[in-house]
C-alpha positions in Angstrom: 9.4 -12.9 -11.7 6.4 -12.0 -13.8 4.7 -8.6 -14.3 2.2 -9.2 -11.4 5.1 -10.1 -9.0 6.8 -6.9 -10.0 3.7 -4.8 -9.5 2.9 -6.4 -6.1 6.5 -6.1 -4.9 6.8 -2.5 -6.0 3.5 -1.6 -4.4 4.4 -2.9 -0.9 8.0 -1.9 -1.0 7.3 1.7 -2.0 4.6 2.2 0.5 6.9 0.8 3.2 9.8 3.0 2.2 7.6 6.1 2.4 6.2 5.1 5.8 9.7 4.5 7.1 10.6 8.1 6.1 7.6 9.3 8.0 9.4 8.3 11.2 11.5 11.5 10.8 8.4 13.7 11.2 6.7 15.0 14.3 3.1 14.2 15.3 2.1 17.7 14.3 3.6 17.2 10.8 2.0 13.8 10.4 -1.4 15.2 11.2 -1.1 18.6 9.5 -4.0 19.0 7.0 -3.4 19.8 3.4 -5.8 20.5 0.6 -5.2 17.1 -1.1 -6.3 13.5 -0.8 -7.1 12.4 2.7 -5.8 15.7 4.1 -2.9 14.6 6.3 0.0 12.4 5.7 -1.0 10.0 8.4 -4.6 10.0 7.1 -3.3 9.3 3.6 -1.3 6.2 4.6 -4.0 5.0 6.9 -6.4 5.2 3.9 -4.0 3.3 1.6 -3.6 0.4 4.1 -7.2 0.3 5.2 -8.3 0.0 1.5 -5.8 -2.8 1.0 -7.2 -4.5 4.1 -10.9 -4.2 3.2 -10.4 -5.3 -0.4 -8.2 -8.2 0.7 -10.9 -9.2 3.2 -13.4 -9.1 0.3 -11.2 -11.2 -2.0 -10.2 -13.9 0.4 -13.6 -14.1 2.0 -12.8 -13.0 5.5 -15.2 -10.2 5.5 -17.1 -11.3 8.6 -17.9 -9.5 11.8 -15.9 -12.1 13.8 -12.9 -11.5 11.6 -13.2 -7.7 12.0 -13.5 -7.9 15.7 -10.5 -10.2 15.9 -8.3 -7.7 14.1 -10.0 -4.5 15.3 -7.3 -3.5 17.8 -4.5 -4.0 15.2 -6.5 -2.1 12.5 -7.2 0.7 14.9 -3.5 1.4 15.3 -3.0 4.5 13.1 0.6 5.2 14.3 3.3 5.0 11.7 4.6 1.7 13.3 1.0 0.4 13.5 0.4 1.1 9.8 3.7 -0.5 8.9 2.7 -3.6 10.8 -0.7 -3.7 9.1 1.0 -3.2 5.7 3.3 -6.2 6.2 0.3 -8.4 7.1 -2.0 -7.2 4.3 0.7 -7.1 1.6 1.5 -10.7 2.2 -2.1 -11.8 2.2 -2.9 -9.7 -0.9 0.1 -10.8 -2.8 -0.4 -14.5 -2.1 -4.0 -14.3 -3.2 -3.2 -12.3 -6.3 -0.5 -14.7 -7.3 -2.8 -17.6 -6.8 -5.5 -16.0 -9.0 -3.0 -15.4 -11.7 -1.7 -19.0 -11.6 -5.2 -20.4 -11.7 -6.3 -17.9 -14.5 -9.2 -16.7 -12.3 -9.0 -13.0 -12.9 -12.5 -13.0 -14.4 -14.1 -14.8 -11.5 -16.6 -12.6 -9.7 -16.6 -11.7 -6.0 -19.5 -10.1 -4.1 -19.2 -7.3 -1.6 -21.3 -8.5 1.4 -21.9 -4.8 2.4 -23.8 -3.8 -0.7 -24.1 -7.0 -2.9 -22.1 -5.4 -5.8 -20.2 -7.9 -7.8 -16.7 -7.3 -9.2 -14.2 -9.2 -11.3 -11.4 -10.5 -9.0 -8.7 -9.2 -11.4 -10.4 -5.8 -11.4 -10.2 -5.6 -7.6 -6.6 -6.6 -7.6 -5.8 -3.9 -10.2 -7.8 -1.4 -8.3 -5.8 -2.0 -5.0 -2.5 -1.5 -6.8 -3.5 1.6 -8.7 -5.3 3.1 -5.7 -2.2 2.8 -3.6 -0.1 4.4 -6.3 -2.5 7.3 -6.6 -2.4 8.0 -2.9 1.3 7.5 -2.6 1.8 10.4 -5.1 -0.3 12.5 -2.8 1.7 11.4 0.2 4.9 12.3 -1.7 3.6 15.8 -2.4 2.7 16.2 1.3 6.1 15.0 2.4 7.7 17.6 0.1 5.5 20.3 1.6 6.6 19.2 5.0 10.3 19.7 4.0 11.4 16.0 3.7 14.2 15.9 1.3 15.6 13.1 -0.8 12.4 11.2 -0.8 12.3 8.2 -3.2 10.7 8.8 -6.5 8.7 5.6 -6.1 8.9 4.4 -9.6 9.0 0.8 -10.7 12.5 1.0 -12.2 13.8 2.3 -8.8 12.2 -0.7 -7.1 13.6 -3.1 -9.7 17.1 -1.7 -9.2 16.8 -2.1 -5.4 15.2 -5.5 -5.5 18.0 -6.8 -7.7 20.7 -5.0 -5.8 21.5 -2.6 -8.7 20.8 0.5 -6.6 19.3 3.8 -7.6 22.2 5.0 -9.7 21.3 2.4 -12.3 17.7 3.2 -12.5 18.0 7.0 -12.3 15.6 7.2 -9.4 16.6 9.6 -6.7 16.0 9.5 -3.0 17.2 7.2 -0.2 15.8 3.9 1.0 15.4 3.3 4.7 16.3 0.1 6.5 14.7 -0.4 9.9 
């Protein structure tokens, strides 16, 4: 497993774990506005996943009206379970593409945003998606704390590493609990 594999795995797993914990909250709690990020917990997670979707579409070249219409119903599902489903799909697509770029040493290739014709290095877009998710997960964790959720995972890479290898949280000194569906 290389560093990119770790970053991609940690990114998807941590977002998923936090979303699964959101199942414990009421609709009112999920939609309560806070003076941070995308205001509500649901809005924050929807933003994380929709950003992953739009950037993955850009990277793999499926940014067409036909593609958008084909996935519109799925992407319009902003429930926790809907966002979880979307996360599974986009994480797989994004990770496979990023791994291929890494294998083929194409991080400096350019991609063009069809909406505004701006050009970006593919590796920069990949790095942006991962760091963007991390930034907004931190906001989500703050909101979760404000809503009274206790024992929320720290979300750090060492915690993920311990879990992915079966070492558990005690080894990595991360606190919180993971959730299995």
